[in-house]
Structure formats: structure tokens, C-alpha cells
N, C-alpha and C positions, 0 to 999 in steps of 0.2 A: 363398522361393524357394533352389532346391536350391543347395548350395555345392560341389557337384562340380569338380572340376577341367575347364576346356575348352581344347581344343587349336585355335589359329587356323586353322591349314590344314585341319581337319578341319570347322572351322566355316565355310569359305566355301565359299559354293552353297546352306547351308542356309537353307529357307523362312522368312518373317519374317509372323507372323499378325497380325493384331488382335485386340483381345479376342471380337468375335464370331466368331470362327474364320474371317476372310476374308483369305487370302492377299495380303497387299501388295507382296511381293519377296522379294528373296533378297540373305544377305549376300554381299558381294566383299571385305571387309576391317574390321580394328579400327585404331583411331588411340590412340595411349599419347603420353603427353608424360611427360618426364623431370622426375625429384627429385633434389633434392641427395645426401640421406641413405638414402633409401626405394629402392622397385623402380617403375618408370614405374606411372603410373595411367592405367586406360581411360578415355576420355574419350566415346567413341562407338564406333558401326559406321558402313561404308558401304554402305548398301544401294542394289539396281538395283532398280526401277521400272518397270511399263510403260512402252514407250518406251525402255528401255534408258538412260535415266536414271540417274543416280548422285547419291543425295542423303544430308545427313547425320542419322544417328538417336540422340540423346543415351543415352549407358547409362543414364541416369537415368529413362529411358522403358520400358527393360527390364525386363519382369517373371519372367523366366524363359530360360534357355538350356541345353536340354536334350532330350534324344531327338532329338538332329538339326533341332531346330526352335528358332525364339525368336518369344515372345511378347512384346509391347508393351503400355503404357496405353492406348494411343489410336491419334489420326491423326497419321500422320506429315508432317512439313513438307517438301513438294516442290520447296522452295527447290533448286537446282543446287548440289551439293557443292563447296564451295571449301576446298581445304588451308589452316591458318593456320600461322603463323610458331609454332615451336614443338613442333607435331604430329608425330607420325612413324606413318606407316602399317606397319603389322605386317608383311603379307605384301610388299607392294612394295619396304618401305626396310630392315626391320629384318631378315627371313628371308634369311639366305644372307650376313649380316656374319660379317667374323672377330673372335673374340676370343680371350685368352688366359686359360685354367685359372689362378687363383692356388695361390698353394703348388708351385708348379714343374710344374703340371698340361699346361703347353707349349700349344701352339694348336690352333684348335677352330672350327667353324664352325655358327654358327647355322642349324639345320633346321625349327625349328617354336615356338611359344611358346604356354607353357599360363598362362590368366587364373582367378583364383577371386573370387570373392566377399567382399572383406575386410571389410563392413556392406552397410544398405539401399542399393540403389543403388548401390553402390560396386564396382569390379573393379580390381585389381592386376595385374600381370606376376608369376605365382609361381616358375614354373619353367622351362628353356630346354633343349630338348632338343637338343643338340649332337652334331656328329661330328668326330673326331678324323684328321689326316691318315694315309692309310694305312702301316702300316710297312715292307710289301712292295709290289716292282716290281711282281708280279702285277697283270695286269687284273682280275682276280676278287676282289681285297683291295678291300673298299670302307672299310676305316676303322672302329674301334670307336665307338659311341657311348654317351651317358651324360646323365645329366639333371643340371643345375645349377643352382642357385640364382642369381639376378640379383648377390648380394652374391659370388659365387664366380667370375667374371670380370670381364673388363677389356675392353672393348672395344678394337679394334687401329685405331684412327680416323686413326693417320698412314700406316698401309700405302699403300702406292700400287699394293698388287696390286688388279686386278676383282674385286667381289664373286661369290660365286658363286651362278649365278642356278637353278640345278638342281631346288632346290626348289619355288621360283616357278613354274616351267616344269610341274613335275607338279603346284601346284594350279590351274594354266590348263587343262589335259589334254582336261578335260570339257566345257570353252566350245565356243559355235557358233564359228564365224568372225568375226562381226560382234561377239560379246560379246569375243570374244578380240583384235579391231582396238581396241574401246573400252578394255579394260583396261590393253593396251600404250600407246596413247595419253595416259593416265590417270598414267603411270608419268613420273618425271625422266628427262631427257635421257640422260643415261649410264645409267642404268638398264633402259631402254627399248631401248638396244643390248646391252647383256648379256642381255638374255632376247633379243632376236632372234638373237640368234648360238647361245645353246642350243636353240633352236626346231629341230625338223628342216623340211626342205627343202619338204617341202609343207604343214607348217601355218604358216609363215611366210608362203606364197605365199598361202593362204586368208586369212590375215590382212592382208596389203600389198592382197589386191584390194578388202578393205572398208573402206578408207584412201583420207584424202585426197591429192591428189598430191605435195603438199608432204613429208609425212611419208613418204610411200613414197618419194620421191625420198633424204631424209635417211637412212632406214634402209639403203637399196642403197649408198648413196655409204659408209657405212663397213663394207661388206663387199669383200671382197677377188674380183678380177674372176671367178674361178673359182666361189667359193660365189654370188657375184650370176647369173651364167648358168643355175645349176642351181636355184635357185630361181626365174629367168625361165621354166625347162621347166617346172616343175610349175604355173605360173598359167597361165590359160584364153590363147590367141592374143591376144585382143581387148584384155585388159587388159594381157598384157606390153607391146602395141604401145603401149598411152596411157603408161606409165611408160615407155618405153625412149624415146619421143617427147620428153619432161623434160628426158632425161637430155643433157648436152655430146655433140655430134655423134661427134666420136672414140671417147668411151665406149661409147657406144652400138651403134657398128660392132664396137667388140673385144667388147664383149657378145655380137653377134650371131652372131660368128664362134666365140666358144665354146661356143655353145650346138648341140644336138642339131639336126642339116641340116633335119630334117623341122619339129621344133619352130620354126627360123628362117626357114624357107620361108614359112610361116602370117604370122609375123609381119612381114614385108619383104612380104610381099602386103598385109598390112592396111595398113600407113605409106603404102601409094602413095595410098590414098584420106585423104579429109580428113576430121576426127571429125564435122564434121556433114551428113554423109551416111550410106545404108545402109551401104556400104560400109567406113566408118569404124567405124561402130557394130556390125556382126554378129560372131558368132564363125564358125570356119572348119570346127567340128566337132559339128555336128548328129550325130543319128541318122540314118543314110542304109540304105535296105536296097529289094533289087530287088521287082518286083510279086510273084514266085510266093513273097515269103516269107508265111507264116501269121501268123495273130494271136497264138499260143502263143511263135513265135519275136519277134513286136513285144513284146508283154509281158513277155519276160524280158530283153530289152534296156534297156527304159524301169525294169526293175526294181533295176537296179545299183545301190550304195550312192552310190559316189562323184558320180551325175551329179545336175547341175542339175536341181531341180525344174520350170524353164520349158524346159530343151532336152528333159525328157522329157515334156512334154504333147502334144507332136506327134510323128511319122515321117514322114521324107522320103521318097519313092520313087521311083528316077529308074531308068534304063536305065545299064548298065556304061559306065565304072566306078563305083567306089563312095565316091571319096575326090575331094574339090572340085577341082579343077571337074569335074561328073561329068557322065555321059552326058546326055541328055535329062531334063529336069523333067519328072514325070509328075504330081505331087500331094503333099499331105498326109494324113495319117491322123491323127485326134485317139484321146487313149488311152482318152476316155468312148467313142468307137464302138466301139474294141476290144472293150472290155468287155461289148458289146451281142451279140457274135458269137461263134459257138463257135469253140474253139481252135483248127481246120482251117481256117478262111475264109482265103482269099487275100486279102492287104491290097489288091490290086493292082484288086479290085472296091470296094471303101470309100474309095476319095479324095475328100477334098472338093474339089471344082474350083470350088467358088465362093471359095478363096482364092485371089487375084491377087497372085502374086509381086512385087516391085519389080525394079526396075535398083540395082547399086551406086551410083550417081549420084545416085538418088533422094534429096532431102529429109530430114532428122532429122523435120521439122514434118510433113512428108505421112507417113511413117512412124507418127509419133505419132498421126497424125490415122485411119490405116487401122487400127490394133491398136486405138485407143479405141472406132472405128466399129462393127468388129466382131465388139466382145469377143473379140479374139487375145490371146495369153499369146506368139506367135512369129509371124514374117513370113520366107517364104522370099525368097533374092536370089539372080537368076540373072544370065547375062550375055548378051549379044547373041545368042550362039547356043542360047541357054535352057538353059543349062547350069549348075547348081546348084552357087553358091560359099559359100554360108554361110546364115545364119539372123540375124534381129535379135531377139531378146527383150526382153521387158515389162522387165525390170530393166537391163537397159544403158539401154534409151531413160528409165526414171526418172532412174536414175544421170546420164544427160547431160541432162537437165532440171533437175535440181534445182541447188541452188546447191553450190558447190561445200565447203562446210561444213556440209553438212544432215547428217555424221553427228553434230557437236557443238552446232549450231546451235538453239535455240530454234526452235518451230511457227512462229513470227509473223517471223521473218528473213525480211529482203528479198533476192527472188532478184537472183543475178548473171549475167552474159552467159555462158551455157555455153562451153568451152574448144574449142579449134581446135587443129587439127593440119595441116599442111604448108603450103605457100609460098599458094596459090589461097585456103585460108582466112584465113592472115593479111592477102591483099590484099583480101576481103571485110571483113573488120573494120576494114579502115581507108575502107574506102568507108561504111560504118554499113549494110551489109547481113549477114542472117543465112546 
């Protein structure tokens, strides 16, 4: 086994392989336990396996940690990870802590932790990569960095200053939104808020969209109104509407007033519908073009990086104007059909007229039935004048149908009734109807 020093922040995201060379997961963190007179001992790794389940991998089952990969001795126990008393997660809890360097070295912040093999199947903390406060008020000064042994520092446990979350945010930089949300949910509550405050508006918005509503409200309630409004501006309108609906009425109205007018208008429009209808499920930002737009133009629109796959699966064709509510809805063109025609072909000639739009009042159950019956990933929603007002996508329907805690519950969890929004929905819930 290699005795090379391994930095935990760089270890995060590395693939984990079994002896046969099959990848079984990715490293998300390392666990250590403190000792009285010796550096902390590594007890294991937190590994994410398929299905976004986090499991514990004992350090004794690790045969190699080098070249950006981890090799194990055999099968991994797939029991969901649960942190035990005395265990400290390096990235989630140790990185970012304030320490004092002995011998009048002053204060510093831990930015990374190096571990080494101290014996067969045993790893310990070897060095800390720390950063001292910047000596200059210049924004370009980041402070000096240095390596320190564990025995050279004293943890500033009594400090009432919040831990720095910058390094942890950097470690989460490459995570997909769903994985970022899972990582945040596994942090202690105080640490979760610290990291959320460090995330950019768009990254935090992406993470919130993947969280259960209770945790969404918890995080948003800890942000000041202006920051919260900026984050809501970055969210999909339907997700922002669902979140605002969970807030006290006064705060919700205050945030809507602070949002960008166009974004707030979309959210207010969605809030007028119950959550168990097509109007409550839809997004008001589909791709909309004229009948004269070409295949080349359509493909360019769905190629945008920030576009959700379900939204990019089809393009809506309408008469002007091209913002919901649009002119008369003409039909949809699926991206697979665009691939079968030359770039200059007009989209108006490729309409799939077999897809019948639904009204905003159509029940969520009927929307689900149509998506399943016709193998669709999105369904147009039109008003009484046949103007396009939005589309319902399969991901929003699944999010509605699955239990509220589906992101953290096991597959055999018992479904709970879908959430409701609006007075009419509350009345129906009281009557025992969907």
C-alpha cells in the first residue's frame, strides 16, 4: 500500500473500485476520531453509491488510496451512513475551523487535511494546510498559507465566530444540483446554513430545487430578504412558487416585492393555481418559437447548457407574442424529430399534432396519465383562448407524486399525500378528495 500523503479535499469525488476493477461509488468525505495525545485517527470514508445513497466504508477495507482512486478489499456494506458520536467529518466539520498556531504563530483557518498510512489498515491525520488572516486590507490579499502538524495547532473551540465555509464550497463545486442538495442535507444544521450563505445565488437555487420543502424553508428563513429574493429569482418559477407558498404570507409577499418584476409576475401567476393541477405543476419558461423558425435554430436553443433536459425535449410553436401567454398555440416539435430533418426545414412543418394540450385546471392525475400513456416528457398547457401559458414536465410530476421525503427515504418508504397549494386545495383535502 502506498504511504504517500493524501489530501482529503482532493480525495473527495474520487472513484471507489472493488478488487475486480468495477466502480462502486465515489468518495464524499472522510471520518476521523480524536485521540488524547495523538493526531486524529481515520476510521473510514463516506462513499456515495448509485442511487445517491451515502454509506460507510471502514478504513480497514481500503487497500489503496492513490492516483485519484480508492481500491477496496471486497463488497461495501450498503447500509445507509449514520454518523456516530465522537466521529468528525473532515470536509463537513473540520475544514474551515479556526485554529491557533502554537509558539505565537497566530490564528489560522484549516483549508485541507492530509492523512497518511501509519500502519497496515491504519491512517492518521498527518498535516493541516492552513491559511493565516490577510495582513493587508486589499481585496487581492488572501493571507499566507502553510503546513502545520496537528501538534502545532490548538482548535479555537470557544470562538463564537462562524466557521469559514469557502473550502467546503470549493469541494462541492463540481457536484450536480441533486448531489449538492444531498451533501448539504447531511451537514449539521449550523454548518448547512454557513455553506448556503457562501454559495452563489444560482448554485443555492439549484440545490434548493432538489430539497424537501421543510429544508428549503429552513435555509431561506436564515437569509436576509434581499439575498432570499435574489435566490428565488434564480429558481424555476414553479419551484419558487412552491417554496413561497410554504412561507408565512407576510414574508412571501415581501420577497415577491423584492424579486425581479418579470420573475415575480410568473410566480404570482403560478400561485393562483392549486398545486394538484396542471397550472400548479407547470413551468412558465418553455422554449417557444414561431412556425418559421428552422431546425438549426431549434437545435441551437435546446443546446443551451443551463436548460433542463425535460424542457429541451420539445419546442413549442405558437403565433406571436412568444412569451406566455402567447399567441395561439400551434403544436410541439420533439427534438428527435428535428434530428431527422435538414437544418433549413421549418419547424411549422414538423408539428406533432397528436399531443393534445391540457388546461391549467386539469388534475395532476390526468396529466400523469397522459404523460404515461403517450410516452411524453412534457405536456403543453393552454388557456381558454388556446394560448400557451406553460408546460408540465415529467420531473415536476414525479416530484409531485413521490413522498415528500423521497430524496432521503429508502425505496420501500410509504407514500404520503401530495402537497397542496391554495384555499381550494385545502378544502379538497378536508373533504378527502384529491
